[in-house]
C-alpha positions in Angstrom: -21.1 -88.3 12.6 -17.7 -89.9 13.5 -15.4 -87.6 15.6 -12.8 -87.4 12.9 -15.4 -86.6 10.3 -16.9 -83.7 12.9 -13.6 -82.2 13.2 -12.8 -81.8 9.7 -16.4 -80.3 9.5 -15.9 -77.7 11.9 -12.1 -77.1 10.8 -13.2 -74.0 8.7 -15.4 -72.9 11.7 -12.7 -73.1 14.1 -9.8 -71.6 12.2 -12.2 -68.6 12.0 -12.6 -68.1 15.6 -9.2 -68.6 16.0 -8.6 -65.7 13.7 -11.4 -63.4 14.6 -10.8 -62.3 18.2 -14.4 -61.6 20.4 -15.6 -58.4 20.4 -14.6 -58.0 24.0 -11.1 -58.5 23.1 -11.4 -55.6 20.5 -13.2 -53.5 23.1 -10.4 -54.1 25.7 -7.7 -53.6 22.8 -9.0 -50.0 22.3 -9.7 -49.2 25.5 -6.0 -49.5 26.0 -4.8 -48.0 22.7 -7.1 -44.7 23.4 -6.0 -44.8 27.3 -2.2 -44.5 26.2 -2.4 -42.1 23.6 0.1 -39.4 24.6 2.4 -39.0 21.3 2.7 -39.8 17.6 3.9 -43.3 18.4 1.0 -44.3 20.5 -1.5 -43.0 17.6 0.2 -45.2 15.2 0.0 -47.9 17.5 -3.8 -47.2 17.4 -3.9 -46.9 13.7 -2.4 -50.3 13.6 -5.3 -51.7 16.0 -7.8 -50.1 13.8 -6.0 -51.8 10.2 -6.3 -55.4 12.5 -9.7 -55.1 12.7 -10.3 -53.9 9.3 -8.7 -57.1 8.3 -11.7 -59.0 9.3 -13.8 -56.8 6.5 -16.1 -54.0 6.9 -18.8 -55.3 8.9 -16.8 -56.4 11.5 -15.0 -52.9 11.6 -18.3 -51.4 12.0 -19.4 -53.9 14.8 -16.4 -53.0 16.8 -16.3 -49.6 16.3 -20.4 -49.3 16.9 -20.1 -51.5 20.1 -17.0 -49.2 21.3 -19.0 -46.3 20.8 -22.1 -47.6 22.8 -20.0 -49.2 25.7 -18.2 -45.8 26.2 -21.6 -43.8 26.3 -20.0 -41.6 23.5 -23.2 -41.3 22.0 -26.7 -43.5 22.6 -26.5 -46.9 20.8 -28.9 -46.2 18.0 -26.9 -43.2 17.0 -23.4 -45.2 17.4 -24.7 -47.9 15.3 -26.4 -45.8 12.4 -23.1 -43.4 12.3 -21.2 -46.5 11.9 -23.0 -48.1 9.4 -23.0 -44.8 7.3 -19.6 -44.1 7.7 -18.2 -47.5 8.0 -17.5 -48.1 4.1 -15.1 -45.0 3.7 -13.6 -45.7 7.4 -12.9 -49.2 6.2 -11.5 -48.1 2.9 -9.1 -45.9 4.2 -8.0 -48.0 7.2 -7.6 -51.1 5.0 -4.9 -49.3 2.6 -3.4 -46.9 5.0 0.4 -47.6 5.6 1.6 -47.2 9.1 4.1 -44.0 9.3 2.9 -42.5 6.3 1.7 -39.2 5.3 -1.9 -40.7 5.3 -1.4 -42.2 8.6 0.1 -39.1 10.2 -2.9 -36.6 8.8 -5.1 -39.2 10.1 -3.8 -39.1 13.6 -3.2 -35.4 13.4 -6.9 -34.7 12.1 -8.6 -37.0 14.8 -6.2 -36.6 17.7 -3.9 -33.8 17.3 -1.0 -36.1 17.0 1.9 -36.4 14.2 0.7 -33.3 12.5 2.6 -33.3 9.2 4.4 -30.8 7.0 2.6 -29.7 3.9 3.7 -31.9 1.3 5.6 -30.3 -1.7 3.5 -29.8 -4.6 4.3 -28.2 -7.9 1.5 -25.8 -8.7 2.1 -24.5 -12.0 0.9 -21.0 -13.0 0.0 -19.5 -16.2 2.0 -16.4 -16.1 4.4 -14.7 -13.6 2.4 -12.8 -10.8 1.9 -9.6 -12.1 3.3 -5.8 -10.1 -0.6 -4.9 -9.7 -1.9 -4.0 -6.2 -5.5 -3.9 -4.7 -7.4 -1.4 -6.4 -8.3 1.6 -4.3 -11.9 2.2 -3.3 -14.0 3.8 -6.1 -16.1 6.5 -3.8 -19.3 5.5 -5.5 -22.5 4.6 -3.3 -21.9 1.1 -2.1 -24.6 -1.8 -3.0 -25.9 -4.2 -0.5 -25.2 -8.1 -0.3 -26.2 -10.4 2.0 -24.5 -13.6 3.2 -26.6 -16.4 5.2 -25.1 -19.9 5.8 -25.5 -23.2 7.5 -29.5 -23.2 7.6 -29.6 -26.9 8.4 -33.3 -27.1 8.3 -34.8 -29.8 10.3 -38.0 -31.0 8.5 -38.5 -33.4 11.5 -38.9 -30.5 13.9 -42.0 -30.4 16.2 -43.0 -27.7 18.2 -43.6 -28.7 21.9 -41.2 -32.0 21.5 -38.3 -32.4 24.2 -35.5 -30.0 23.6 -33.7 -31.7 26.3 -33.2 -35.0 24.9 -30.0 -37.3 24.5 -29.5 -37.4 20.6 -27.3 -34.9 18.9 -30.1 -32.9 18.2 -33.5 -32.3 19.8 -37.1 -31.1 19.1 -38.2 -34.3 17.7 -40.0 -37.1 19.1 -37.7 -39.6 19.0 -39.6 -41.4 21.7 -42.9 -41.1 23.3 -41.6 -39.4 26.3 -40.3 -36.9 23.6 -43.5 -36.3 22.1 -45.7 -32.8 22.7 -47.6 -32.9 25.9 -45.2 -35.6 27.4 -42.2 -33.7 28.2 -41.3 -30.6 30.6 -39.0 -29.3 28.2 -41.1 -28.3 25.1 -39.7 -26.9 22.1 -40.9 -23.3 21.0 -42.5 -23.0 17.4 -39.5 -20.8 16.4 -36.0 -23.1 17.1 -34.2 -23.8 20.4 -30.3 -23.8 21.1 -30.3 -27.7 21.4 -32.0 -28.0 17.9 -31.9 -27.6 14.3 -34.4 -24.7 13.0 -37.9 -25.4 11.9 -38.7 -24.5 8.1 -40.9 -21.4 9.5 -37.3 -19.7 10.8 -35.6 -20.8 7.3 -38.4 -18.7 5.6 -38.8 -16.0 8.1 -35.3 -15.2 7.4 -35.6 -15.1 3.9 -38.3 -12.7 3.9 -36.4 -10.4 6.2 -33.6 -10.5 3.7 -36.0 -9.8 0.9 -37.2 -6.6 3.0 -33.6 -5.4 2.4 -33.5 -5.7 -1.5 -30.0 -6.8 -1.7 -27.9 -6.6 -5.1 -27.3 -10.2 -5.0 -26.9 -13.0 -1.8 -24.4 -15.5 -1.2 -25.3 -18.7 0.7 -22.3 -20.8 1.8 -24.0 -24.3 2.1 -25.1 -26.7 4.6 -28.7 -28.0 3.8 -29.4 -30.9 5.4 -29.8 -31.2 9.4 -27.5 -32.9 11.7 -29.5 -36.3 12.4 -26.2 -38.4 10.6 -27.2 -41.5 11.7 -30.5 -41.0 9.9 -30.2 -39.2 7.1 -30.6 -40.8 3.7 -30.3 -39.8 0.0 -34.1 -39.1 0.2 -33.9 -37.0 3.3 -31.1 -35.0 1.4 -33.0 -34.6 -1.7 -36.1 -33.2 0.4 -33.9 -31.0 2.3 -32.8 -29.3 -1.0 -36.3 -28.6 -2.1 -37.3 -27.3 1.1 -34.2 -24.8 1.6 -33.7 -24.0 -2.1 -37.3 -23.3 -3.5 -37.9 -20.9 -0.9 -34.8 -19.1 -1.6 -35.6 -19.2 -5.3 -39.2 -17.8 -4.4 -37.9 -15.3 -2.0 -34.6 -13.6 -3.5 -33.0 -12.7 -6.2 -29.3 -14.1 -7.7 -28.1 -16.1 -5.2 -24.8 -17.7 -5.5 -24.3 -21.0 -3.3 -21.5 -23.3 -2.0 -21.4 -27.0 -1.5 -21.4 -27.9 2.4 -20.0 -30.9 4.0 -23.6 -32.0 4.8 -24.9 -31.8 1.5 -25.0 -35.4 0.5 -25.9 -38.9 2.0 -23.7 -40.3 3.5 -22.9 -37.0 5.2 -19.4 -35.6 4.6 -18.4 -38.4 2.1 -17.3 -37.1 -1.1 -14.8 -39.4 -2.9 -13.1 -37.8 -5.9 -13.5 -39.5 -9.3 -10.0 -41.0 -9.0 -11.1 -43.1 -6.1 -12.7 -46.2 -6.8 -16.3 -46.6 -4.8 -19.3 -48.6 -4.9 -22.1 -47.0 -6.9 -24.0 -45.9 -3.6 -21.5 -43.9 -2.4 -21.1 -41.6 -5.4 -22.4 -38.2 -5.0 -23.1 -37.4 -8.3 -26.4 -37.3 -7.4 -26.1 -34.5 -5.0 -23.8 -32.5 -7.4 -26.8 -32.8 -10.2 -29.8 -31.8 -7.7 -27.4 -29.1 -6.6 -26.6 -27.8 -9.9 -30.3 -27.5 -10.7 -31.1 -25.4 -7.8 -27.8 -23.2 -8.2 -28.5 -22.6 -12.0 -32.1 -21.6 -11.1 -30.9 -19.1 -8.4 -28.3 -17.8 -11.0 -29.3 -18.6 -14.8 -25.9 -18.0 -15.4 -23.4 -20.7 -14.2 -21.4 -23.3 -15.9 -23.7 -26.0 -15.0 -21.2 -28.7 -16.4 -18.7 -27.8 -13.7 -21.2 -28.2 -11.1 -22.2 -31.3 -11.9 -19.1 -32.9 -12.2 -17.4 -31.1 -9.0 -19.7 -29.2 -6.8 -18.2 -26.3 -8.2 -18.4 -23.4 -10.7 -17.8 -19.8 -11.9 -19.9 -17.1 -12.9 -19.5 -13.8 -14.3 -22.4 -11.6 -12.4 -24.6 -10.0 -14.7 -24.8 -6.5 -13.1 -21.3 -5.9 -12.8 -20.5 -5.0 -16.4 -18.2 -8.0 -16.6 -16.0 -7.0 -13.5 -17.2 -9.4 -10.9 -16.4 -13.4 -11.4 -17.6 -15.6 -8.7 -16.2 -18.5 -8.1 -17.6 -21.6 -5.6 -15.3 -24.3 -5.2 -15.9 -27.6 -3.3 -13.7 -27.6 -0.1 -15.3 -30.9 1.0 -12.5 -32.7 -0.7 -10.4 -31.5 1.7 -12.3 -31.9 4.6 -11.1 -34.1 7.5 -14.2 -36.0 8.1 -14.6 -36.9 4.7 -12.9 -40.1 5.3 -12.6 -41.1 1.5 -9.9 -38.2 1.2 -7.4 -40.6 3.6 -7.1 -43.1 0.5 -3.2 -44.0 0.3 -1.8 -41.7 -1.1 -3.8 -38.8 -0.2 -4.3 -36.9 -3.7 -2.6 -33.7 -4.1 -5.2 -32.4 -6.3 -8.7 -34.2 -5.9 -10.9 -33.8 -9.3 -8.1 -31.5 -10.6 -9.9 -28.6 -9.0 -6.9 -26.7 -7.8 -6.0 -26.5 -11.5 -9.3 -25.3 -12.7 -9.4 -22.9 -9.8 -5.9 -21.3 -11.1 -7.4 -21.6 -14.8 -10.5 -19.6 -13.4 -8.3 -16.9 -11.6 -5.9 -16.5 -14.6 -8.8 -15.8 -16.8 -10.0 -13.3 -14.3 -7.1 -11.6 -14.3 -6.4 -11.3 -18.0 -10.0 -9.9 -18.4 -9.2 -7.5 -15.6 -12.1 -8.6 -13.2 -12.2 -8.8 -9.5 -12.7 -12.2 -7.8 -14.9 -13.5 -5.1 -14.3 -16.9 -3.9 -17.2 -18.6 -2.2 -16.9 -21.9 -0.2 -18.1 -23.8 2.9 -15.0 -24.8 4.9 -12.3 -21.7 5.9 -9.0 -22.9 4.6 -7.5 -21.9 7.8 -10.0 -24.0 9.8 -8.5 -27.3 11.6 -11.3 -29.1 10.0 -9.3 -28.5 6.4 -6.7 -30.7 5.3 -2.9 -29.0 5.8 -1.8 -30.0 2.6 -4.5 -28.3 0.7 -4.8 -25.3 3.0 -1.3 -24.6 2.1 -1.7 -25.1 -1.9 -5.1 -22.9 -1.8 -3.0 -20.2 0.2 -0.4 -20.2 -2.6 -2.9 -20.0 -5.4 -4.5 -16.8 -3.2 -0.8 -15.2 -2.7 -0.4 -15.5 -6.9 -3.8 -13.9 -7.4 -4.4 -11.4 -4.3 -4.5 -8.4 -6.6 -7.7 -10.2 -8.5 -9.1 -11.7 -5.4 -11.6 -8.9 -3.9 -12.5 -11.3 -0.8 -13.4 -15.0 0.4 -16.5 -16.0 2.0 -17.0 -19.1 4.2 -19.7 -20.5 6.7 -19.1 -24.1 8.6 -18.0 -22.8 11.8 -21.7 -21.4 12.9 -19.6 -18.6 14.5 -18.6 -14.9 13.7 -15.2 -15.2 12.7 -12.8 -14.1 10.1 -9.1 -15.2 8.8 -6.2 -13.1 7.1 -3.7 -14.5 4.4 -0.1 -13.0 4.4 2.3 -13.0 1.8 4.9 -13.6 5.0 4.9 -17.4 6.0 6.9 -16.6 9.4 4.6 -15.6 12.0 6.6 -12.6 13.3 6.5 -11.2 10.0 3.0 -11.0 9.7 2.0 -7.2 9.5 -0.5 -5.2 8.0 1.9 -4.7 4.9 2.3 -8.3 4.5 -1.7 -8.9 5.0 -3.0 -10.1 1.3 -6.2 -11.8 1.2 -9.4 -11.6 3.5 -11.6 -14.4 4.4 -15.1 -13.8 6.2 -16.8 -16.7 8.0 -20.5 -15.9 8.3 -22.4 -17.2 11.9 -25.3 -19.7 10.9 -29.1 -19.6 10.6 -29.3 -22.8 12.9 -29.5 -21.6 16.7 -27.0 -24.2 17.9 -24.2 -21.6 18.7 -25.9 -18.8 19.1 -28.9 -16.5 17.9 -29.9 -17.0 14.3 -28.1 -14.7 11.9 -27.1 -13.3 8.5 -25.2 -10.6 7.4 -25.3 -7.5 5.1 -22.1 -6.2 3.3 -21.7 -2.9 1.9 -19.8 -3.3 -1.3 -18.1 -1.4 -3.6 -19.6 -1.3 -6.9 -16.5 -1.0 -8.8 -13.7 -2.8 -7.0 -16.1 -5.2 -5.1 -14.2 -4.8 -1.9 -16.1 -4.9 1.5 -16.4 -1.6 2.7 -18.5 -2.7 6.1 -20.9 -5.2 7.0 -23.5 -5.4 9.5 -24.4 -8.5 11.4 -28.3 -9.1 12.0 -29.5 -11.5 14.4 -32.8 -12.7 15.6 -32.4 -12.6 19.4 -33.1 -16.2 20.7 -33.0 -15.1 24.6 -35.8 -12.4 23.8 -39.1 -13.4 25.5 -40.6 -12.4 22.6 -38.8 -14.3 20.1 -40.9 -17.6 20.5 -43.9 -15.2 19.4 -42.3 -14.0 16.2 -38.6 -13.4 15.8 -37.1 -9.6 14.9 -34.2 -9.7 12.8 -32.1 -6.5 14.1 -28.9 -5.0 13.7 -26.5 -6.6 15.8 -23.5 -4.6 15.1 -21.5 -2.9 12.5 -17.9 -4.2 11.8 -16.1 -0.3 10.9 -17.9 0.8 13.8 -17.1 -1.5 16.3 -13.8 -2.5 15.0 -12.8 0.8 13.3 -13.0 2.9 16.6 -10.5 0.6 18.3 -7.7 1.1 16.0 -4.7 3.5 15.9 -5.7 5.9 14.3 -9.1 5.0 14.4 -11.5 4.5 11.5 -14.6 6.8 11.7 -17.8 4.5 11.1 -19.2 7.1 8.5 -15.7 7.0 6.2 -17.0 6.0 3.1 -13.5 5.8 1.6 -12.0 3.4 3.8 -12.3 -0.4 2.5 -12.5 -3.3 5.0 -9.2 -4.7 3.7 -6.6 -7.0 4.8 -4.6 -4.3 6.5 -7.5 -3.3 8.3 -8.2 -6.8 9.8 -4.7 -7.5 10.7 -4.5 -4.1 12.9 -7.9 -5.2 14.5 -5.8 -8.4 15.6 -3.2 -6.0 16.9 -5.6 -4.1 18.7 -6.8 -7.4 20.3 -3.0 -8.1 21.6 -2.7 -4.9 22.8 -6.0 -4.7 24.6 -8.0 -7.7 26.3 -11.0 -6.0 26.3 -10.9 -5.8 22.3 -10.3 -9.4 21.9 -13.4 -10.4 24.4 -15.5 -8.1 22.6 -15.0 -10.1 19.3 -15.1 -13.3 21.2 -18.7 -12.5 22.9 -19.9 -11.7 19.4 -18.5 -14.7 18.0 -21.4 -16.7 19.3 -23.9 -13.8 19.4 -23.4 -13.7 23.4 -24.5 -17.0 23.8 -22.5 -19.8 25.9 -19.3 -17.4 25.9 -16.6 -19.3 27.5 -13.3 -17.8 29.3 -10.6 -17.2 26.8 -7.9 -15.4 28.4 -3.9 -15.8 28.5 -2.9 -18.4 26.1 -6.1 -19.1 24.9 -6.5 -15.5 23.4 -3.1 -15.8 21.9 -4.0 -18.8 20.4 -7.1 -17.7 19.1 -5.7 -14.3 17.7 -3.0 -16.5 16.0 -5.7 -18.5 14.2 -7.4 -15.3 12.9 -3.5 -15.2 11.2 -3.8 -18.3 10.2 -5.4 -18.8 7.0 -2.7 -21.2 5.8 -2.8 -24.0 8.4 0.9 -24.7 7.8 2.0 -21.3 9.3 -0.4 -21.2 12.1 0.9 -21.3 15.6 -2.7 -22.4 17.0 -2.6 -25.5 19.2 -6.1 -27.3 19.2 -6.8 -28.0 23.1 -6.2 -31.6 24.1 -5.5 -33.7 27.1 -3.5 -36.5 25.3 -5.3 -38.3 23.0 -8.7 -36.2 22.8 -10.0 -32.8 23.5 -10.8 -32.1 27.2 -12.0 -29.3 29.0 -9.9 -27.9 31.8 -12.5 -29.3 34.3 -11.8 -32.7 33.0 -8.2 -32.5 33.7 -8.2 -32.5 37.5 -9.5 -35.8 38.7 -12.8 -37.7 39.1 -15.8 -36.5 37.5 -19.6 -37.5 36.7 -19.3 -39.1 33.2 -22.9 -37.9 32.4 -22.2 -34.5 32.7 -18.6 -34.0 31.2 -17.4 -31.5 29.0 -16.5 -32.6 25.4 -15.1 -30.0 23.0 -16.3 -30.6 19.5 -16.3 -28.9 16.2 -20.1 -27.2 16.1 -20.7 -28.7 12.5 -19.2 -32.0 13.3 -21.1 -33.2 16.7 -21.1 -36.9 16.3 -19.9 -38.0 12.6 -17.0 -40.7 12.4 -14.1 -38.7 12.8 -15.3 -36.6 16.0 -16.5 -39.8 17.0 -13.0 -41.4 17.5 -12.1 -38.4 19.6 -15.0 -38.4 21.4 -14.7 -42.4 22.5 -11.0 -41.4 23.3 -11.9 -38.9 25.6 -14.8 -41.1 27.4 -12.3 -44.1 27.9 -10.0 -41.9 29.6 -12.8 -40.6 32.0 -13.8 -44.1 32.3 -10.5 -45.2 33.1 -9.6 -42.2 35.5 -13.0 -42.9 37.4 -12.5 -46.8 37.8 -15.3 -47.6 35.2 -13.4 -49.2 32.7 -14.8 -52.7 32.6 -13.4 -53.8 29.5 
């Protein structure tokens, strides 16, 4: 071939090469961008870099971010590749269409790196009628009924007794390699679980047996079925998890009301609304329909049509004489790791769920019913989009007299949140506390001993009169022989005695109202030992970190922050990522650094960004940044 003809033939390839910088170029670019994260402006620069990569196509973006994850050691290479392969399509979609400096871009930076936190956008939520002058009904004085709350089961169907519990993956107790297999590891997992692992099937069934022995009036399950193997999970695995989780529940328990968890689809966390045009393989309709069948089997009374369409439903509890309505709504539409939610512009009301919720609450108010709202992600949690946290809180304020309580999971920890009619933090007092959110810890033991909760419920008002937390103490030497489910503490006994005036544990006339829980937060402020007691119980005494001074103040503020728009909580971060205090001083071992990540996220795409930024800064500090 003549030289001229050869150049003509190669021209398209040469042009592509000139347009598409090498992986080395992008690794260097992101190394600099992550290292220079100090404010909102530098975060927008990082978003611009990500958009530049996205301009070369989805596969190139996936390759670059997968390599950056591997090069920084944020996760093992196979985990990096798997995570980006599954999270890449939604990441690409959001970045490709994102506008620098927009509310969407600012929310992206705020949720991933704690910069550019935008105010909640104004949104006209129209209510069918004005707020009435009614208030919470007083306790009826009748003997309470018992209701059980369990959450975040995450049963690992690949759990293997004797396999390595001290592996390099996000979850262990599997034979990933020959060295991890039973008989080859010096860290063999016991038959009933380990704090580095999701639970085996037998632990889930043992918990259900313990609940059944209590013969509750009914139960609630606030979601998260699948295990934490994000880089491997597919539709077939999630459906198997649905079967192995819900079939024993149906077999063992009576009526159970459930909610959708962020893990309850594949790819995990990715729940586009109907108005976001996505390829069919990313449509979660199959998960909605599978769960609708399970939920209907557990109740027999829910609106299957609503569940199939949105992952939400409303039900009248059959033993309540038409007085208790339970509404389960899909909080994953407002979840920071749902990258489809960053579609430009962010939707005000994905799938019209907020308006559906208003209509259900209005109908309950008109029928003089009490309502329980159940969902997976607490509205005040930092994983929740700020816009929708604010909108939900406005709805809760409007229907405060109708809503008896809210029930959540997701954090894997024993927590709570209080809603207030006052938007100013200094005006949040016992008399402005309007709604109470109960956050139940998990079965999966990665944040402490496996646990479930038993509420004492007024059978007329459906207010929470007390609850007892049960645990199977995983630190007990006999645990691996057979877990023992025992009472851990009573809320009224533990916290009521610390109030002024105190509330007696046997005072059946006192409800655990929002005012009660606000007064508990005041006791925490006045007596550090009260906060420390809460802080210890939060993880059932497991791996309790030090939290004093500003840490304690911020945590107490978070308990009063059901609307994240009004919360004074500040997420701890070194510029650009979340660092532990130990990492701020100077050079540290890259193999032993501490990265603070949400319990239920571990290393999916969104938290992986922060983890990569964290690793880049450590590598830079230690002189090991070679790209």
